[in-house]
C-alpha positions in Angstrom: 14.4 -43.4 24.6 10.8 -43.2 23.8 10.5 -39.8 25.5 13.4 -38.6 23.4 11.6 -39.5 20.2 8.4 -37.9 21.4 10.3 -34.7 22.3 12.2 -34.6 19.0 8.9 -35.2 17.1 7.2 -32.4 19.0 10.0 -29.9 18.4 10.1 -31.0 14.7 6.3 -30.5 14.3 6.3 -27.1 16.0 9.1 -25.8 13.8 6.8 -26.0 10.8 3.9 -24.3 12.5 4.0 -20.6 12.2 1.8 -18.0 13.9 2.4 -15.5 11.1 -0.6 -14.9 8.8 -0.5 -13.8 5.2 -1.3 -10.1 4.8 -2.6 -9.1 1.4 -2.6 -5.5 0.4 -4.9 -4.6 -2.5 -3.3 -2.2 -5.0 -5.5 0.0 -7.1 -5.9 -1.4 -10.6 -5.5 1.8 -12.6 -3.1 4.4 -11.2 -2.3 7.4 -13.3 1.0 9.2 -12.3 1.9 12.5 -13.8 5.5 13.6 -13.3 4.8 17.3 -13.6 1.6 19.3 -13.8 1.1 22.0 -16.5 1.4 25.6 -15.5 -2.3 26.1 -15.7 -3.1 23.9 -12.7 -4.9 25.3 -9.7 -4.3 24.5 -6.0 -7.3 23.8 -3.8 -7.7 22.8 -0.2 -10.4 20.3 0.7 -10.7 19.4 4.4 -7.2 20.7 5.0 -5.6 18.5 2.3 -3.9 20.2 -0.7 -5.1 19.0 -4.2 -4.1 20.2 -7.6 -6.8 20.6 -10.2 -6.2 20.5 -13.9 -8.4 19.3 -16.8 -11.3 18.6 -14.5 -9.3 16.0 -12.4 -7.9 16.3 -8.9 -4.3 15.3 -8.3 -2.4 14.6 -5.0 1.3 15.0 -4.7 3.4 11.9 -4.0 7.1 11.0 -4.1 6.7 9.6 -7.6 4.7 12.5 -9.0 1.1 13.5 -9.0 -1.6 10.8 -8.7 -5.2 11.2 -9.9 -7.6 10.9 -7.0 -11.4 10.9 -6.8 -12.9 13.3 -4.3 
């Protein structure tokens, strides 16, 4: 009977112990998303990546629109 209680206690204590760790993904604080670029934008390639330039800022195309990036 004593072994049964020890076994149940062991199983109970292991059920609350998890090997998973918390993963925190840092999001940028200020993200500017533009849905459409004006017609005056220019397309440039830097290291094989396409960027769109307008108004002195570089944009990268994403699913949600164009995001301002620093190069």
